[in-house]
C-alpha positions as CSV (number, residue, x, y, z in Angstrom):
1,M,7.7,21.1,1.0
2,K,5.3,18.1,1.1
3,I,1.6,18.3,0.8
4,L,-0.7,15.5,1.9
5,L,-3.9,15.1,-0.1
6,E,-6.7,12.5,0.5
7,V,-8.8,11.6,-2.6
8,A,-11.2,8.9,-3.4
9,D,-9.6,5.6,-4.5
10,N,-11.2,5.7,-7.9
11,K,-9.8,9.2,-8.6
12,A,-6.2,8.7,-7.3
13,D,-4.7,7.6,-10.7
14,L,-6.3,10.5,-12.5
15,L,-5.0,13.0,-9.9
16,L,-1.5,11.5,-10.0
17,E,-1.4,11.9,-13.8
18,L,-2.6,15.4,-13.6
19,L,0.0,16.4,-11.0
20,K,2.9,14.7,-12.9
21,D,2.1,17.0,-15.9
22,I,2.7,20.1,-13.8
23,S,6.3,21.4,-14.3
24,F,7.0,22.7,-10.8
25,I,5.9,19.5,-9.0
26,K,9.0,17.3,-8.3
27,D,7.3,14.1,-7.5
28,A,3.8,12.7,-7.1
29,K,3.2,9.2,-5.7
30,Q,0.5,7.2,-3.9
31,T,1.2,5.8,-0.5
32,G,-0.7,3.2,1.5
33,D,-2.7,4.0,4.6
34,T,-0.3,2.2,6.8
35,E,2.9,3.2,5.0
36,I,5.5,5.1,7.1
37,T,6.8,8.1,5.3
38,N,8.4,10.2,8.1
39,P,12.2,10.2,7.4
40,A,13.1,10.3,11.1
41,I,11.0,7.3,11.9
42,L,12.2,5.4,8.9
43,K,15.8,6.1,9.9
44,S,15.2,4.9,13.5
45,I,13.7,1.6,12.2
46,E,16.6,1.1,9.9
47,D,19.1,1.8,12.7
48,Y,17.3,-0.7,14.9
49,E,17.2,-3.4,12.2
50,S,20.9,-2.9,11.3
51,G,21.9,-3.1,15.0
52,K,23.1,0.4,15.2
53,V,20.9,1.1,18.2
54,Q,19.5,-1.2,20.9
55,P,16.2,-0.7,22.7
56,T,16.4,0.4,26.3
57,P,14.3,-1.7,28.7
58,C,11.9,0.5,30.6
59,N,9.0,-0.2,32.9
60,L,5.8,1.8,33.5
61,E,7.1,3.5,36.6
62,D,10.2,4.8,34.8
63,L,8.0,6.2,32.0
64,K,5.8,8.0,34.5
65,A,8.9,9.4,36.2
66,L,10.1,10.8,32.9
67,I,6.7,12.5,32.3
68,D,6.8,14.1,35.7
69,A,10.5,15.2,35.4
C-alpha cells in the first residue's frame, strides 16, 4: 500500500528520517511535484519511447464519437 503525504518543504527531511526508522515501513522517499509515479503511466511512456507502441492519430470528431458510444 502507498500513502501520499504533503508536508512543508522545510520539514520533509525530518519526516523522511523519522519514517525510515520505523521497522514496518518498506521505503520512504521524496518526489517532485511534477514527477510521475503511477506505474501504468510510466510503462506506457517507456513503451512509447522504446517503439513498442505507436500513437494512433485521432481528430476531435472521433474522440466525441467515442464518448457518445
